C-alpha positions as CSV (number, residue, x, y, z in Angstrom):
1,M,-0.2,-17.9,-27.4
2,E,0.0,-17.2,-23.5
3,A,2.7,-14.4,-23.0
4,V,4.8,-15.8,-20.5
5,Y,6.6,-13.3,-18.0
6,I,10.6,-12.9,-17.9
7,D,11.6,-11.0,-14.7
8,P,14.7,-9.3,-15.5
9,H,16.2,-10.0,-12.0
10,F,15.5,-13.7,-12.6
11,S,19.5,-14.0,-12.3
12,L,20.1,-12.2,-8.6
13,V,17.6,-14.7,-7.2
14,V,19.3,-17.5,-8.7
15,E,22.5,-16.1,-7.1
16,C,20.8,-15.4,-3.4
17,K,19.0,-18.2,-3.3
18,E,23.2,-19.4,-3.4
19,G,23.8,-17.5,-0.4
20,N,25.5,-14.4,-2.4
21,R,25.3,-11.4,-0.6
22,K,26.4,-8.8,-3.4
23,A,23.2,-10.5,-5.2
24,Q,21.1,-9.3,-2.1
25,F,22.5,-6.1,-1.7
26,E,21.9,-5.5,-5.7
27,L,18.1,-6.6,-5.2
28,Y,17.9,-4.0,-2.1
29,K,19.5,-1.5,-4.3
30,L,17.4,-1.8,-6.9
31,Y,13.5,-2.0,-4.9
32,S,14.6,-0.4,-1.5
33,K,13.3,2.9,-2.5
34,A,9.9,1.0,-3.7
35,M,9.3,-0.7,-1.2
36,Y,10.5,2.4,1.6
37,N,7.4,4.3,-0.3
38,V,4.8,1.1,-0.2
39,A,5.7,1.5,3.0
40,M,6.0,5.1,3.9
41,R,2.2,5.2,2.3
42,I,0.4,2.6,4.2
43,L,2.2,3.7,7.7
44,N,2.6,7.8,7.3
45,N,5.9,7.9,9.4
46,A,9.2,7.5,8.4
47,D,11.1,5.8,11.0
48,E,8.5,2.7,10.8
49,A,8.6,2.6,7.2
50,S,12.6,2.2,7.3
51,D,12.1,-0.1,10.5
52,M,9.8,-2.2,8.4
53,L,11.5,-2.0,5.3
54,Q,14.6,-3.7,6.8
55,E,12.6,-6.1,7.9
56,S,10.8,-7.3,5.1
57,F,14.4,-7.7,3.3
58,I,15.5,-9.4,5.7
59,D,12.7,-11.7,6.2
60,A,12.7,-11.9,2.2
61,F,16.4,-12.9,1.9
62,L,15.4,-15.2,4.8
63,R,12.9,-16.7,2.9
64,I,14.1,-16.8,-0.4
65,K,14.9,-20.4,-1.0
66,E,10.7,-20.3,-0.7
67,F,10.3,-18.1,-3.9
68,R,9.2,-19.8,-6.6
69,Q,9.7,-17.4,-9.1
70,E,6.6,-17.7,-10.3
71,S,6.4,-13.6,-10.2
72,S,8.8,-11.2,-10.3
73,F,10.8,-10.5,-6.8
74,G,9.5,-6.8,-6.8
75,M,5.8,-8.1,-6.9
76,W,6.8,-10.8,-3.8
77,V,8.9,-8.7,-1.7
78,K,6.1,-5.7,-1.8
79,Q,3.7,-8.2,-1.1
80,I,6.4,-8.9,2.3
81,V,6.3,-5.3,2.8
82,V,2.1,-4.4,2.5
83,N,1.6,-7.0,5.5
84,K,4.3,-6.4,7.7
85,C,2.9,-2.9,7.3
86,I,-0.7,-3.8,8.2
87,S,1.2,-6.4,10.9
88,Q,2.7,-2.8,12.3
89,L,-0.6,-1.0,11.9
90,R,-2.3,-3.9,14.1
91,K,-0.3,-3.4,16.7
92,R,-1.2,0.4,16.6
93,K,-4.4,-0.8,17.5
94,F,-5.9,0.9,14.4
95,E,-10.2,0.6,13.9
96,F,-12.7,0.8,10.7
97,L,-16.6,1.6,11.0
98,S,-18.3,-1.3,10.6
99,V,-20.8,-1.2,7.5
100,E,-23.2,-2.5,10.6
101,D,-22.6,1.1,12.0
102,V,-23.4,3.6,9.4
103,D,-26.6,4.7,7.3
104,L,-25.8,3.6,3.8
105,S,-27.9,5.7,1.8
106,E,-26.3,8.7,3.0
107,I,-22.8,7.4,1.6
108,A,-23.1,8.0,-2.5
109,D,-22.9,5.8,-5.6
110,E,-18.3,5.7,-6.6
111,D,-19.4,6.3,-9.6
112,E,-20.9,9.3,-8.6
113,F,-17.3,10.9,-7.2
114,D,-15.3,12.9,-10.0
115,E,-12.0,11.2,-10.9
116,E,-10.6,15.3,-12.6
117,E,-11.5,17.0,-9.3
118,L,-8.1,14.9,-8.0
119,Q,-6.0,16.4,-10.6
120,F,-3.8,18.9,-8.0
121,Q,-0.5,19.6,-7.2
122,V,1.4,16.5,-6.4
123,E,2.5,17.6,-2.9
124,E,-0.9,18.9,-1.8
125,V,-2.3,15.3,-2.7
126,K,0.7,14.0,-0.8
127,K,0.3,16.3,2.4
128,A,-3.7,15.8,1.9
129,I,-3.4,11.4,1.9
130,Q,-0.8,12.3,5.3
131,L,-4.0,14.1,6.9
132,L,-6.2,11.3,6.2
133,P,-7.3,9.4,9.3
134,E,-5.2,6.2,9.6
135,G,-8.2,3.9,8.1
136,Y,-8.8,5.7,5.6
137,R,-5.4,6.4,4.3
138,I,-4.5,2.4,4.5
139,V,-7.8,1.6,1.9
140,L,-6.9,4.7,-0.5
141,S,-3.1,3.6,0.1
142,L,-3.6,0.0,-1.6
143,Y,-6.7,0.8,-3.4
144,L,-5.6,3.5,-5.9
145,L,-1.4,4.2,-5.2
146,E,-0.5,0.1,-4.8
147,G,-3.8,-1.6,-7.1
148,Y,-5.8,-3.7,-5.3
149,D,-8.7,-4.5,-5.4
150,H,-11.4,-4.0,-2.5
151,E,-11.4,-8.6,-1.9
152,E,-7.8,-8.5,-1.9
153,I,-8.0,-5.3,0.9
154,A,-10.5,-7.1,2.8
155,F,-8.4,-10.1,3.6
156,I,-5.3,-8.5,3.9
157,L,-7.2,-5.9,6.6
158,K,-9.8,-8.7,7.6
159,I,-12.6,-6.2,6.9
160,T,-15.6,-6.9,4.2
161,E,-15.5,-6.0,0.7
162,N,-18.5,-3.6,1.6
163,T,-16.0,-1.8,4.8
164,S,-12.9,-1.4,2.1
165,R,-15.7,0.2,-0.3
166,T,-17.1,2.8,2.4
167,Q,-13.7,3.7,3.3
168,L,-12.6,3.5,0.2
169,L,-15.4,6.4,-0.8
170,R,-14.9,8.5,2.7
171,A,-11.7,8.7,2.2
172,K,-12.0,10.2,-1.3
173,R,-14.7,12.6,0.3
174,K,-12.2,13.5,2.8
175,L,-9.5,14.0,0.8
176,M,-11.2,16.0,-1.7
177,D,-12.5,18.3,1.7
178,L,-8.6,18.1,2.7
179,L,-7.4,19.2,-1.2
180,T,-9.9,22.1,-1.0
181,R,-8.7,23.1,2.0
182,I,-5.3,23.1,1.0
183,K,-6.1,25.2,-1.8
184,A,-7.6,27.9,0.1
185,K,-4.8,27.7,2.8
186,D,-7.0,26.2,5.3
187,I,-4.8,23.5,6.7
């Protein structure tokens, strides 16, 4: 027996498809804060995050009739937000290091990373994430905070899965270094 997910906001989406502006506003109120946080984690810029949030909801409501409701509205709009943010980053022309340019023997296996070391104060972690180089921050955010796997990240960012893995490993190391420096009040 397969479990069936029922979107608690199904009726609001149906009303939106019928052109109901109040339903659009209700969906916006329900999801805007979470989607802003997604945009902020990717872009690390409040003005750009606000812009991408607005553009994403405009796109979502313009394309609402295409939404087949096979997933929740939240998942659907989150994908729109992520794609908008990645497009915005491409306009900034961020660069990922190619795996071919790196001696992979210098990079330890992911298993050697101690996840318990990440148990610092939430504000320290947020500050450290904001200080990461853009490529690291994006992959780390998509992987750890948004729940994408390396295959999905590679597709979204148009990089290889190995580049995604390398960026994540480097981001974790850099994050640990930044957290240590923050804790020592070097930053």
